[in-house]
SEVEXLO-502387 format. One record per residue (C-alpha): y, z, x; residue number from 0. Coordinates in nm, 3 decimals. Layout:
REM residues N
         Y         Z         X   gumar
         Y         Z         X     NUM
...
***
This chain:
REM residues 489
         Y         Z         X   gumar
     0.000     0.000     0.000       0
     0.262    -0.095     0.261       1
     0.610    -0.118     0.110       2
     0.944    -0.190     0.269       3
     1.124     0.103     0.106       4
     1.029     0.454     0.004       5
     0.753     0.429    -0.259       6
     0.800     0.511    -0.624       7
     0.597     0.820    -0.704       8
     0.472     0.931    -1.047       9
     0.353     1.294    -1.058      10
     0.140     1.380    -1.361      11
     0.071     1.735    -1.477      12
    -0.258     1.730    -1.670      13
    -0.261     2.094    -1.786      14
    -0.257     2.108    -2.168      15
    -0.371     2.465    -2.229      16
    -0.157     2.652    -2.485      17
    -0.355     2.977    -2.513      18
    -0.245     3.246    -2.495      19
     0.072     3.049    -2.411      20
     0.155     2.732    -2.216      21
     0.241     2.759    -1.846      22
     0.534     2.577    -1.687      23
     0.397     2.352    -1.405      24
     0.591     2.507    -1.118      25
     0.374     2.347    -0.851      26
     0.450     1.995    -0.972      27
     0.822     2.075    -0.963      28
     0.789     2.204    -0.606      29
     0.623     1.883    -0.489      30
     0.866     1.663    -0.683      31
     1.162     1.840    -0.522      32
     1.011     1.796    -0.174      33
     0.949     1.426    -0.234      34
     1.303     1.373    -0.365      35
     1.439     1.556    -0.060      36
     1.239     1.312     0.157      37
     1.407     1.017    -0.017      38
     1.137     0.911    -0.262      39
     1.200     0.782    -0.614      40
     1.011     1.043    -0.819      41
     0.927     1.079    -1.185      42
     0.734     1.367    -1.343      43
     0.512     1.323    -1.649      44
     0.415     1.652    -1.813      45
     0.130     1.603    -2.061      46
     0.124     1.959    -2.194      47
     0.269     1.871    -2.534      48
     0.169     1.504    -2.554      49
     0.003     1.415    -2.886      50
    -0.207     1.145    -2.718      51
    -0.218     1.222    -2.343      52
    -0.421     0.915    -2.249      53
    -0.185     0.678    -2.426      54
     0.121     0.860    -2.291      55
    -0.012     0.843    -1.936      56
    -0.096     0.476    -1.968      57
     0.243     0.378    -2.112      58
     0.438     0.581    -1.857      59
     0.250     0.428    -1.565      60
     0.305     0.076    -1.696      61
     0.674     0.137    -1.755      62
     0.749     0.305    -1.422      63
     0.524     0.082    -1.206      64
     0.464     0.347    -0.939      65
     0.340     0.280    -0.587      66
     0.175     0.621    -0.577      67
     0.037     0.833    -0.861      68
    -0.017     1.203    -0.799      69
    -0.243     1.384    -1.048      70
    -0.204     1.762    -1.070      71
    -0.490     1.983    -1.192      72
    -0.395     2.347    -1.242      73
    -0.730     2.497    -1.348      74
    -1.092     2.387    -1.355      75
    -1.152     2.586    -1.674      76
    -1.017     2.888    -1.862      77
    -1.257     3.140    -1.700      78
    -1.362     3.262    -2.044      79
    -1.735     3.304    -2.114      80
    -1.686     3.365    -2.486      81
    -1.445     3.079    -2.562      82
    -1.503     2.840    -2.273      83
    -1.283     2.536    -2.216      84
    -1.353     2.298    -1.926      85
    -1.044     2.102    -1.821      86
    -1.187     1.872    -1.554      87
    -1.325     1.603    -1.789      88
    -0.982     1.550    -1.949      89
    -0.814     1.538    -1.608      90
    -1.067     1.273    -1.500      91
    -0.999     1.069    -1.816      92
    -0.623     1.082    -1.753      93
    -0.679     0.974    -1.393      94
    -0.888     0.675    -1.504      95
    -0.620     0.572    -1.754      96
    -0.349     0.592    -1.490      97
    -0.551     0.386    -1.243      98
    -0.617     0.119    -1.506      99
    -0.249     0.106    -1.606     100
    -0.122     0.076    -1.247     101
    -0.407    -0.087    -1.050     102
    -0.198    -0.148    -0.738     103
    -0.091     0.216    -0.706     104
    -0.257     0.461    -0.470     105
    -0.394     0.756    -0.669     106
    -0.391     1.099    -0.506     107
    -0.438     1.447    -0.649     108
    -0.345     1.810    -0.598     109
    -0.275     2.134    -0.779     110
    -0.408     2.488    -0.763     111
    -0.758     2.379    -0.866     112
    -0.794     2.184    -0.541     113
    -0.760     2.505    -0.344     114
    -1.070     2.628    -0.530     115
    -1.303     2.326    -0.519     116
    -1.135     2.055    -0.310     117
    -1.428     1.826    -0.232     118
    -1.600     1.847    -0.571     119
    -1.276     1.782    -0.762     120
    -1.179     1.492    -0.537     121
    -1.515     1.327    -0.600     122
    -1.506     1.397    -0.974     123
    -1.159     1.248    -1.020     124
    -1.248     0.953    -0.798     125
    -0.934     0.969    -0.585     126
    -0.938     0.882    -0.216     127
    -0.700     1.156    -0.108     128
    -0.604     1.499    -0.233     129
    -0.406     1.802    -0.116     130
    -0.539     2.159    -0.127     131
    -0.306     2.457    -0.092     132
     0.071     2.422    -0.044     133
     0.168     2.075    -0.154     134
     0.527     2.022    -0.041     135
     0.483     1.917     0.322     136
     0.130     1.779     0.296     137
     0.211     1.549     0.002     138
     0.520     1.408     0.173     139
     0.318     1.344     0.492     140
     0.036     1.180     0.297     141
     0.261     0.950     0.094     142
     0.466     0.852     0.398     143
     0.143     0.756     0.576     144
     0.020     0.551     0.280     145
     0.358     0.376     0.256     146
     0.333     0.278     0.623     147
    -0.027     0.160     0.575     148
    -0.164     0.407     0.829     149
    -0.424     0.678     0.819     150
    -0.263     1.016     0.744     151
    -0.474     1.173     1.016     152
    -0.538     1.544     0.997     153
    -0.255     1.667     0.777     154
    -0.323     2.037     0.705     155
    -0.469     2.075     0.357     156
    -0.565     1.708     0.324     157
    -0.888     1.623     0.142     158
    -1.036     1.300     0.276     159
    -1.298     1.067     0.126     160
    -1.459     0.810     0.353     161
    -1.798     0.683     0.466     162
    -1.880     1.024     0.612     163
    -1.829     1.201     0.281     164
    -1.556     1.424     0.138     165
    -1.409     1.695     0.358     166
    -1.110     1.927     0.378     167
    -0.873     1.953     0.672     168
    -0.808     2.330     0.706     169
    -0.469     2.413     0.548     170
    -0.344     2.600     0.856     171
    -0.031     2.812     0.870     172
     0.265     2.691     0.668     173
     0.623     2.760     0.772     174
     0.835     3.006     0.579     175
     0.904     2.938     0.213     176
     1.281     2.955     0.260     177
     1.267     2.641     0.478     178
     1.133     2.433     0.188     179
     1.369     2.218    -0.020     180
     1.524     2.395    -0.318     181
     1.280     2.387    -0.610     182
     1.478     2.307    -0.924     183
     1.220     2.322    -1.201     184
     1.493     2.245    -1.456     185
     1.534     1.896    -1.308     186
     1.172     1.802    -1.378     187
     1.037     2.001    -1.671     188
     1.154     2.038    -2.034     189
     1.184     2.416    -2.029     190
     1.297     2.435    -2.391     191
     0.967     2.286    -2.506     192
     0.781     2.562    -2.325     193
     1.012     2.831    -2.458     194
     0.956     2.706    -2.814     195
     0.587     2.775    -2.763     196
     0.639     3.127    -2.631     197
     0.629     3.055    -2.258     198
     0.844     3.227    -2.000     199
     1.004     3.055    -1.700     200
     0.803     3.132    -1.385     201
     0.951     3.266    -1.061     202
     0.756     3.306    -0.739     203
     0.883     3.555    -0.482     204
     0.605     3.495    -0.229     205
     0.275     3.320    -0.167     206
    -0.053     3.461    -0.046     207
    -0.241     3.785    -0.103     208
    -0.376     4.074     0.105     209
    -0.631     4.200    -0.146     210
    -0.995     4.091    -0.140     211
    -1.110     4.106    -0.501     212
    -1.462     3.963    -0.507     213
    -1.392     3.705    -0.781     214
    -1.044     3.588    -0.684     215
    -0.943     3.244    -0.555     216
    -0.591     3.331    -0.433     217
    -0.706     3.348    -0.072     218
    -0.836     2.990    -0.106     219
    -0.526     2.863    -0.286     220
    -0.241     3.043    -0.105     221
    -0.402     3.204     0.198     222
    -0.441     3.551     0.347     223
    -0.126     3.755     0.404     224
     0.217     3.722     0.249     225
     0.486     3.460     0.299     226
     0.792     3.622     0.149     227
     1.100     3.456     0.005     228
     1.440     3.602     0.078     229
     1.525     3.831    -0.218     230
     1.875     3.683    -0.249     231
     1.722     3.334    -0.271     232
     1.505     3.454    -0.559     233
     1.812     3.597    -0.736     234
     1.997     3.267    -0.678     235
     1.715     3.073    -0.846     236
     1.725     3.302    -1.149     237
     2.105     3.280    -1.165     238
     2.091     2.899    -1.151     239
     1.843     2.876    -1.438     240
     2.043     3.126    -1.645     241
     2.367     2.937    -1.584     242
     2.242     2.580    -1.623     243
     1.975     2.618    -1.892     244
     2.059     2.947    -2.058     245
     1.724     3.097    -1.958     246
     1.710     3.473    -2.019     247
     1.338     3.551    -1.980     248
     1.156     3.511    -1.650     249
     0.805     3.590    -1.536     250
     0.712     3.669    -1.177     251
     0.390     3.477    -1.107     252
     0.303     3.604    -0.758     253
    -0.059     3.702    -0.695     254
     0.065     4.062    -0.715     255
     0.435     4.108    -0.785     256
     0.453     4.469    -0.661     257
     0.283     4.417    -0.325     258
     0.437     4.467    -0.080     259
     0.644     4.717    -0.281     260
     0.947     4.707    -0.048     261
     0.988     4.334    -0.104     262
     0.951     4.368    -0.482     263
     1.209     4.648    -0.476     264
     1.447     4.430    -0.273     265
     1.407     4.146    -0.526     266
     1.494     4.382    -0.813     267
     1.797     4.513    -0.622     268
     1.919     4.158    -0.549     269
     1.904     4.077    -0.921     270
     2.100     4.392    -1.003     271
     2.365     4.307    -0.740     272
     2.415     3.966    -0.902     273
     2.476     4.129    -1.240     274
     2.212     3.913    -1.404     275
     2.141     4.034    -1.756     276
     1.791     3.893    -1.785     277
     1.452     4.002    -1.917     278
     1.176     4.016    -1.658     279
     0.798     4.014    -1.702     280
     0.491     3.998    -1.484     281
     0.122     4.010    -1.564     282
     0.033     4.048    -1.197     283
     0.104     4.415    -1.129     284
    -0.155     4.610    -0.930     285
    -0.211     4.986    -0.953     286
    -0.256     4.983    -0.576     287
     0.113     4.996    -0.484     288
     0.347     5.124    -0.756     289
     0.596     5.330    -0.558     290
     0.861     5.554    -0.723     291
     1.135     5.344    -0.560     292
     1.000     5.023    -0.712     293
     0.955     5.170    -1.060     294
     1.310     5.305    -1.045     295
     1.444     4.959    -0.951     296
     1.253     4.761    -1.214     297
     1.431     4.893    -1.524     298
     1.787     4.811    -1.409     299
     1.669     4.464    -1.300     300
     1.542     4.379    -1.650     301
     1.182     4.500    -1.683     302
     1.085     4.659    -2.014     303
     0.726     4.538    -2.032     304
     0.469     4.439    -1.773     305
     0.103     4.344    -1.744     306
    -0.122     4.552    -1.519     307
    -0.441     4.387    -1.392     308
    -0.661     4.696    -1.375     309
    -0.984     4.505    -1.458     310
    -1.170     4.835    -1.519     311
    -1.117     5.209    -1.555     312
    -1.448     5.293    -1.385     313
    -1.472     5.388    -1.019     314
    -1.812     5.222    -0.989     315
    -1.688     4.884    -1.114     316
    -1.356     4.897    -0.928     317
    -1.541     4.963    -0.603     318
    -1.784     4.675    -0.661     319
    -1.494     4.443    -0.746     320
    -1.316     4.557    -0.426     321
    -0.991     4.604    -0.615     322
    -0.829     4.834    -0.358     323
    -0.765     5.122    -0.599     324
    -0.967     5.369    -0.806     325
    -0.965     5.498    -1.163     326
    -0.743     5.794    -1.072     327
    -0.474     5.551    -0.949     328
    -0.505     5.352    -1.274     329
    -0.438     5.664    -1.481     330
    -0.160     5.777    -1.248     331
     0.018     5.441    -1.268     332
    -0.013     5.446    -1.647     333
     0.168     5.779    -1.661     334
     0.437     5.681    -1.409     335
     0.510     5.346    -1.576     336
     0.540     5.521    -1.912     337
     0.784     5.773    -1.765     338
     0.983     5.480    -1.624     339
     1.028     5.354    -1.982     340
     0.805     5.045    -1.969     341
     0.523     4.942    -2.200     342
     0.213     4.774    -2.060     343
    -0.035     4.500    -2.138     344
    -0.353     4.626    -1.971     345
    -0.583     4.347    -1.851     346
    -0.955     4.414    -1.809     347
    -1.273     4.227    -1.715     348
    -1.611     4.325    -1.858     349
    -1.946     4.234    -1.707     350
    -1.874     4.233    -1.335     351
    -2.103     4.377    -1.066     352
    -2.191     4.738    -1.141     353
    -2.098     4.720    -1.511     354
    -2.316     4.934    -1.741     355
    -2.280     5.066    -2.096     356
    -2.140     5.385    -1.942     357
    -1.875     5.208    -1.731     358
    -1.773     4.999    -2.033     359
    -1.727     5.321    -2.229     360
    -1.502     5.454    -1.951     361
    -1.280     5.148    -1.980     362
    -1.267     5.164    -2.359     363
    -1.177     5.535    -2.351     364
    -0.887     5.447    -2.121     365
    -0.789     5.158    -2.350     366
    -0.797     5.388    -2.653     367
    -0.564     5.631    -2.472     368
    -0.313     5.362    -2.377     369
    -0.324     5.198    -2.720     370
    -0.238     5.535    -2.872     371
     0.067     5.542    -2.642     372
     0.199     5.207    -2.766     373
     0.054     4.979    -2.497     374
    -0.162     4.669    -2.560     375
    -0.492     4.558    -2.407     376
    -0.635     4.215    -2.323     377
    -1.002     4.195    -2.224     378
    -1.217     3.909    -2.095     379
    -1.597     3.904    -2.099     380
    -1.787     3.770    -1.800     381
    -1.652     3.684    -1.456     382
    -1.614     3.320    -1.356     383
    -1.792     3.248    -1.027     384
    -1.575     3.032    -0.803     385
    -1.667     2.872    -0.470     386
    -1.561     3.052    -0.156     387
    -1.553     3.397    -0.317     388
    -1.760     3.707    -0.246     389
    -1.886     3.687    -0.604     390
    -2.045     3.352    -0.522     391
    -2.254     3.521    -0.253     392
    -2.343     3.810    -0.485     393
    -2.446     3.573    -0.763     394
    -2.654     3.360    -0.525     395
    -2.828     3.668    -0.382     396
    -2.915     3.783    -0.735     397
    -3.038     3.439    -0.840     398
    -2.761     3.383    -1.095     399
    -2.666     3.052    -0.931     400
    -2.819     2.818    -0.677     401
    -2.690     2.862    -0.325     402
    -2.559     2.504    -0.302     403
    -2.397     2.490    -0.647     404
    -2.041     2.345    -0.610     405
    -1.947     2.546    -0.921     406
    -1.728     2.277    -1.071     407
    -1.923     2.323    -1.392     408
    -1.831     2.674    -1.511     409
    -2.079     2.947    -1.416     410
    -2.036     3.315    -1.499     411
    -2.157     3.648    -1.370     412
    -2.257     3.910    -1.624     413
    -2.404     4.237    -1.506     414
    -2.781     4.254    -1.561     415
    -2.739     4.625    -1.640     416
    -2.535     4.544    -1.952     417
    -2.681     4.375    -2.258     418
    -2.445     4.095    -2.347     419
    -2.495     4.092    -2.723     420
    -2.464     4.469    -2.746     421
    -2.149     4.467    -2.533     422
    -1.986     4.196    -2.745     423
    -2.072     4.385    -3.062     424
    -1.922     4.701    -2.912     425
    -1.603     4.516    -2.821     426
    -1.572     4.358    -3.163     427
    -1.604     4.697    -3.330     428
    -1.335     4.831    -3.097     429
    -1.111     4.533    -3.170     430
    -1.135     4.580    -3.546     431
    -1.022     4.940    -3.507     432
    -0.736     4.861    -3.267     433
    -0.497     4.578    -3.368     434
    -0.322     4.574    -3.028     435
    -0.654     4.511    -2.854     436
    -0.712     4.141    -2.788     437
    -1.065     4.031    -2.711     438
    -1.069     3.704    -2.511     439
    -1.202     3.505    -2.806     440
    -0.896     3.612    -3.008     441
    -0.672     3.388    -2.800     442
    -0.868     3.088    -2.935     443
    -0.772     3.162    -3.293     444
    -0.627     2.852    -3.457     445
    -0.358     3.072    -3.614     446
    -0.226     3.256    -3.308     447
    -0.042     2.957    -3.150     448
     0.151     2.911    -3.476     449
     0.240     3.280    -3.485     450
     0.358     3.267    -3.124     451
     0.571     2.961    -3.192     452
     0.713     3.121    -3.507     453
     0.814     3.425    -3.303     454
     0.990     3.192    -3.057     455
     1.172     3.003    -3.334     456
     1.283     3.334    -3.485     457
     1.400     3.435    -3.137     458
     1.206     3.758    -3.143     459
     1.248     3.935    -2.809     460
     0.960     3.873    -2.570     461
     0.703     3.915    -2.445     462
     0.519     3.810    -2.757     463
     0.217     4.025    -2.683     464
     0.432     4.320    -2.791     465
     0.372     4.191    -3.146     466
    -0.002     4.170    -3.087     467
    -0.079     4.422    -3.360     468
     0.095     4.214    -3.627     469
    -0.046     3.887    -3.492     470
    -0.398     4.025    -3.485     471
    -0.383     4.159    -3.839     472
    -0.266     3.822    -3.969     473
    -0.516     3.624    -3.762     474
    -0.811     3.843    -3.854     475
    -0.711     3.842    -4.219     476
    -0.719     3.463    -4.208     477
    -1.091     3.475    -4.137     478
    -1.055     3.230    -3.849     479
    -1.075     3.456    -3.551     480
    -1.449     3.502    -3.517     481
    -1.553     3.141    -3.540     482
    -1.894     3.206    -3.389     483
    -2.109     3.517    -3.394     484
    -2.323     3.374    -3.118     485
    -2.226     3.426    -2.756     486
    -2.285     3.122    -2.534     487
    -2.591     3.155    -2.315     488
***
């Protein structure tokens, strides 16, 4: 694909998931901004709300006539054993439609999912090149090489397909985030469409993670350790979105917002210094590092609600998941956050290594306590097994999966010490008695998206899970919520 000028690039976000709410494709905006900074003619096609995504993709490609098409895949599936959705087939269908509509264009791919299963996804989508991990520098280098009709070589994070097979060039160490071009999501994405469907605008204060949870893919996607953004730069981004688009609600989407706590505190203080009257959320708050200084800074910055990813309230399960905290810390954080004036959405997993009827009861007793204090609870059954994780090794050792399984087709771990049908029945009984308890299958209710959108149209203050009790009563009364009494095998 040699061209005399910078190639025209069409970036396509294939994520169409709306439950429990749609997610703004920040990664696509990051790559688009980097390509524009490098002088490319870039267009972004977001298929999240497209009525007919295949037709929309085909017509956009024909109209724009790109030299390069970049397909973004955010998730392989929804990691939900009870209400499973597999996204890869739709992403492959979109890719085929784009290739047919623009046969002379080079088709590449990227997105968070490629950090999880780079080779398998590259083969499934049928693209010759892909990028795993940070996309800004690698995508620019790849497209520049294709435009010059030369091999891109060993660009860090590049996924190559050739006669020797499909392989990943190790991502390597990326430079600091503050050296990247300014990421202006408002230039690429229709934020109002997302807000109408209950979504918040995402903000990332860092990349990477230092925790080693057995099931997590963050180490594959963003790497070990933290790469921190300057707190004032984070505040500038929020101020720009508030000024230019009138955005008032933001969600921090770091792997763990409050780790390291000093950086999170500095971000909150930078927002306060700017006088930004905004509402802040995060569903990535760990009980491992909630310092008094941070909790004191969060309220003035705009936090009233937050999600805490506890996963369990049992020491046995937390130890087997390698969460980095114990049940005492979970209870302590609950009390300290309540004293700081914030309500919590508690997020739990059921069925991981070490789970038994007794450990499940420990978690539900904790949930009952927090529900009685005005919090809410979201619980998922089964733990998705992803490649490159400790859980993959555990599952292979126990015979749950084959050792060579690429795991592109969803596979789940469920503790052999816990009867699945009995556990689901126990959870359903608990859910019926607690309206602010959301079982993972609840988010698949055909009514809940309409309720969420109605709350957005009525401009009810977010986050919308604070109205979970009302939503659940209406959804359950509709008779639609338990669409199947049989748990998938």
